[in-house]
Structures are given as structure tokens and as C-alpha cells.
C-alpha positions in Angstrom: -58.3 -35.8 -19.4 -55.2 -34.8 -17.4 -53.5 -31.6 -16.6 -50.6 -32.6 -18.8 -53.0 -33.1 -21.7 -54.5 -29.6 -21.2 -51.0 -28.1 -21.0 -50.0 -30.0 -24.2 -53.1 -28.6 -26.0 -52.3 -25.0 -25.0 -48.7 -25.3 -26.1 -49.8 -27.1 -29.3 -52.2 -24.2 -30.0 -49.4 -21.7 -29.5 -47.2 -23.7 -31.9 -50.0 -23.7 -34.5 -50.6 -20.0 -34.3 -46.8 -19.4 -34.4 -46.6 -21.3 -37.6 -49.8 -20.1 -39.3 -50.0 -16.7 -37.9 -52.5 -15.5 -35.3 -55.4 -13.4 -36.4 -58.4 -12.8 -34.1 -60.8 -12.7 -37.1 -59.6 -15.5 -39.3 -57.3 -17.7 -37.0 -58.4 -17.0 -33.4 -57.4 -18.7 -30.2 -60.4 -21.0 -29.9 -59.9 -22.4 -33.4 -56.3 -23.2 -32.6 -57.3 -24.8 -29.3 -60.0 -26.9 -31.0 -57.5 -28.0 -33.7 -54.9 -28.9 -31.1 -57.4 -31.2 -29.4 -58.8 -32.6 -32.6 -62.2 -31.2 -31.8 -64.7 -30.7 -34.6 -68.1 -29.6 -33.4 -70.7 -32.3 -34.0 -68.1 -34.8 -35.2 -65.6 -35.4 -32.3 -65.6 -37.3 -29.1 -66.9 -35.9 -25.8 -63.3 -36.2 -24.5 -62.0 -33.9 -27.3 -64.7 -31.3 -26.5 -64.0 -31.5 -22.8 -60.3 -31.1 -23.3 -60.8 -28.1 -25.6 -63.1 -26.5 -23.0 -60.6 -27.2 -20.2 -57.9 -25.6 -22.2 -60.1 -22.5 -22.9 -60.9 -22.3 -19.1 -57.2 -22.7 -18.2 -56.3 -19.8 -20.5 -59.1 -17.7 -19.0 -57.7 -18.4 -15.5 -54.3 -17.3 -16.7 -55.9 -14.1 -18.0 -57.3 -13.4 -14.5 -60.8 -14.5 -15.4 -61.0 -12.5 -18.5 -62.7 -14.1 -21.5 -59.9 -15.2 -23.9 -62.0 -14.0 -26.9 -62.5 -10.5 -25.4 -58.8 -10.4 -24.4 -57.5 -11.4 -27.9 -59.7 -8.9 -29.7 -59.0 -5.9 -27.4 -56.2 -3.5 -26.6 -54.3 -3.9 -29.9 -53.1 -7.3 -29.0 -50.0 -8.7 -30.6 -49.2 -12.2 -31.8 -46.3 -12.3 -29.3 -48.7 -11.6 -26.5 -51.1 -14.3 -27.6 -48.4 -16.9 -28.0 -46.9 -15.9 -24.6 -50.3 -16.2 -22.9 -50.8 -19.7 -24.3 -47.4 -20.9 -23.3 -47.7 -19.3 -19.8 -51.1 -20.9 -19.3 -49.6 -24.3 -20.3 -46.9 -23.9 -17.8 -49.3 -22.9 -15.1 -51.5 -26.0 -15.8 -48.6 -28.3 -15.7 -47.2 -26.9 -12.5 -50.5 -27.3 -10.5 
């Protein structure tokens, strides 16, 4: 897995949520990241799982160490904030 792959997954997750609509209960960040990597628990490769986890970790780093799940469900979060965080995390990963 490369940084560019992780950045691509984060941006692809943002694109999915932008198209489908983000909802922390029915279409949360983690599901979008998993779908962007092609990860299906119990059915996917270890590489897909590792990439999904790396993307989740990169998003957490962008959020100053805050859990992305806690962040997305708190503070009356908006879809624009969620998409912005995913794109910003992608940019940070690709510039490292």
C-alpha cells in the first residue's frame, strides 16, 4: 500500500458520500472508506483491509487524533464538513 493509494481511497470515499449523501447512521465514513478500498469484512484481501485501516488512521490524524466516528457523530456535523475533512486528509497524505 502506498500513500497515493490511501489518498485515493480518502478522495473516493468523499466522492461516494457526495453522490449518495452522508449520514452518520446509515452511510457513515467507515462504510464509505471500506467501499472505496473494496473491503468487505471476511471476504476481502488483507491488502484491502490494511488500506482501509490506513485511510481511517490518516483521517484520524487529520482530525488531530480524534476518532473519526466520534467526530462525525458529534457537534451537529454537516455533510460539507465531512467531505472537506476527507479531501483535506487525502491532500495531507499525498503531500507527506
